[in-house]
N, C-alpha and C positions, 0 to 999 in steps of 0.2 A: 848710299843706298842703308834703305832702313834694315834692321839685323831681320826684323821677318820675310824681308824681299829676296834677301842672303841665304837663307833655309829656303826659301821653296826655289829659289832661282829666277832666272832672268826672263822676264814679262809675266812672273807671276805663276810661274806652271807650277804644280802637286809635282813631287818628286818619284819616282813609280814606284820604289820602294814600298810608297807611302800606300798607291794606290792598290800594292797589290798586298799588303795587310789587310784593309780596312777591306778588302769584300775574303782575306781567305783568312781571316780571325775566327769569324763561325766554325765551323770545318776545322780550325786548329784547336777553339778551345772543345770544341765534342770529341773530338778524338782525343784532344788532353783526357778529356772527362771519363769517353771509357775505359780509356788504359787505366787511371785509376780507377773504375771500377773491377776491372777485370784481377787487379791485384790487391783491392779490396777482399772479393770473392775468392782470389788465389790465399789469399792473407787464413778467409774462414775457413777454405778445405782443408791445409795444411794443421789447421790449430784442432779441423773435427780430425785429422786424420791423425795427428799425434796420439788424442785419446781415445784412439777406436776404433772410432764411427766409420767405419768402414759402409755401412749401407745406407748412412742417416744422408749422407748429402748428395744422395744417389736418387730414393726413391722418396722423400719424403719433402725436407723442402726447397722453397721454390728460388727463384736464380736472384728474387730483390730483396730476402729475406738477409737483414742486417746485422750487423756483429751485435749490439745492443739489444736484439731476438735472441740471437743465440746463446748471449749471455746467461739473459734471462731463464731460456727454454733449457739451459744444459741439464738438470735433476732430467727432466723428463727425456732430452734426449740418450743420456742411457738406458733410460730405463726402455725406448722402442729400440734402441738399438743391439739389447739383448733378444727384444722379441723379435724382429726383424735377422738376426742370428736365425733361431730357430727357424720364421719363416722358409729364411737360405735352405733350410737342410728339411722340411717339412714333408712329410709324401702328399702324394698325387690324392690320397682322399683326407686327408688332412689326420690334427691330434698332434702334434709333436709339441702342443704348449697347454695338456692337458694333464702338466703336473705340477708346472712352475706358477708360479704367480711371484708376478712384481708390482707396488705400488705405481699405478692407472694402471696398470697394464693385466688384467685378469684372464681364466681361462680363457681359451674362442675369443681375443682381439687381435684384431689386428691393426699397427699406425698408419693415421692419415694425417696431412695436413689439413688445415680448413679455413681457407682463405677468407672469411670472416673476420673471425676469433683473432688470426695467427697463431696461431697454436697447433698444437699435435694434440693428437684425439684418439680412445683406442673401439675403433671401430670392431660388431660382428664379425666373424670370417664366414664365408659361408661352407668352408670344406671342412671349418670346426665341426656345425652341422651334418653334416654329411661323416663326417668321424661320429659322432656321438648315438645319431643313427642306427649307423653300423655295429658298435659297441652292445648299440642294447639289444638285437636282429641276432648276433652273436649271443649273447646272454640267453635267449631263448632257445636256440640250438641249429637255427638259419646257417649250413656249412658253409662254411668263405667264399666259396664259389660262385655262391649264390647272395653273398651279402648284396651285391651293386645291382642286384634283380628288380624289374620294376618293367611298366607294361609298354617305355618307349623302345628301351632297348631291346625288347624281343621282338623276330618277327611272327607277328598274328594279321589276321584279320581283320580291318575296322569293327567288326561285328564284333570277334571276339571279344576284342579291346575295352569296344562300349561295354559291351555282359557284362563283361569286369570288373569293371568302373561302377558300373549300376546298381553291380552288387554290393561294391564297397560302398560305396551311396546311404545304400540302405539298409546297412547291414545291421542298426540297431533297431530298425524295425522290424527285421526278416526274424530277430529273436532265434533258437537254437537252428533254425535251418542252415545248414551247411551245403557247400558241391562235390561230387564224387569229378571227377578228371580224370579218364581213362582214354591208352591210346597208348600206339605202339612204341614200341623204348626208342630216345633221343628226341621228342616233339615237342619237348617245353611242359615240359608236365611240372614239373616241381621249379621252374623259372614264372609259373604261374604264380605256384605256388606262394612261392616267397613273393611275388611279385603284389599278391592282395598283402601278405602279413607285412610287407614294410609300409604299403597304401591307410591299411589300417593304422599302424600307429603313425604314422607320418600325421592324419589328421586327428591323433591323439583318440582314438573311437573305440581301442581296445588297452589293457593296461598289461597285457600279461597272456603268451601263449608259451605252445611248445611243440616245436616244428621235430618229431621222431621220425628222421633213416628206418623204418619198421623192422630190417630182420638187427640192424645193430636195437634196439628199441628193447628188443626181447633179451638182449643178454643183457640192455644195464640193470632191467628186471630182475633178473636172476641173481645180481651182482648185490644187486638191493639187500639183498637177505640177510647177506653178511652183513651187513653196517649197524651200526645204534640205533633201537625207536625210532630217538629224535629224526635222525636221519631217512630212514625210510618212511616214513609218516611225511615228512617234509617233501621227499620225492615224489608220491601219491601223492599228496594232495596239488603238487604244481602240473601231474599231468589227467589229474580227474576236473580240478576247479577254474583251470585258467579260462580264458575269456574267448580262446582259440585253442583248440591243438592240431595241429598238425600233421596227421597220418602220411608218410610221404612214402610212397614204391609200395604200398600193399597187396600181398600176394608172391614179395619177390624173397619172405622168410620159409624157413623149411616147416611144414602145415604140419606139428604136433599134437596130442592128446593133451599138451602145457600147454602149448603155443594157442592153443584153439579155448581154451577156460582161460588163460590168461588174458585175451582180445575179446572174447563175451561177455567179461568183466567191466571192462574200459568202455565200452558201448554199453554196456547197461546202465552204468554208472552215468556216462556222461547223458544220455538219453534220460537218467532220472532227475539231473539236476538243472536240465536244458541247454548244456552247454555246444556249440557249433562245436563241430567237423568238417574239418577238411581234408579228404584223402587226396590219394593220386596212385594208377593202379595199371598195370599190362594190362591188368581182367575187369569184363562187364561187371556188374554189381552182381547180374543173376545167377555170376555163377559164385558168389559165396552164400548163397539160400544153403549147397551141400556139403558148403567145406566152415559154415560158423553153426547152421542148425537153424532152423527157422527161426524159434526166437530172438537169436541174436541178430539175425539176418532181419526179419521184421523191423528191430530197434535202427541197425544199417540203414534202411533206408528209408526210414521216417527221418531221420537224424541231413539224408545227406538230398532234399529235394528235388537238387538243382543238379542234373548229371551233362558233363558238353564232355562230347570227342575228339579228345584234342588230336586233330590230324597229320599232314606235312610231310616234310621232310627231315632227315633228322639233323637236327638243330645245335649237334653238338662238334 
């Protein structure tokens, strides 16, 4: 009996173990490859963990990243980790990364994986844009409670929303024409005023604004007299020359002769410089004829040709 026949067994039959290996080997090799890949990824993950890259593996790198790519990306992964640490504690409105800069990771960016270039890139973050808008509105005097006010998060009729949006779209064309919004307490007049201001800022239609809560505003004018001349002039310039003056809750102030005079001066200067005014009030415009006097009333009326009664239930 030949050696080959002896190995195959009597009658030239193939041993069962050889048959099984022939059919099971591909599956075994595939399983072994997956296991090696798993250990490879585990090794990468452990290496990243040792370096303190707590979030990078989870949020950026895909499952098929290689050790060679990890090594090549090590510097950018360190920047990505620092930025992702900021992202993990960033408030809902954004802004955690507005003070620190990292190489390749400027303010307002978040790290993302680019599958085409096999690289980590830093893309603009939408929350940071919202943060910058809010910062600007706050600088214009919009109170914190109204920084997020827009036309979409307010319960108004579709007709009123369309009217406000049309006003924003035509703002440059209408010139000094402003709005007078009046209605009962809590119906959302201040929200609408803040929403208009936000829309004008977002669309870059205005570069400056002053959002004045009128009762407090006159206290600021009084305090302004104790400031140095340069600060007094800068304050009045902001009020009189800004692209939009919002006089929120006009009529809620205690109307003294001094207040009436100051209000008359502001209205006159805005009218003379053809600068728009947006007014919210619980009173009708007609009531200011007696409160302001005929001249100031006439100019306020000229500054606010668009008028709207804001009705509905208390939305606070």
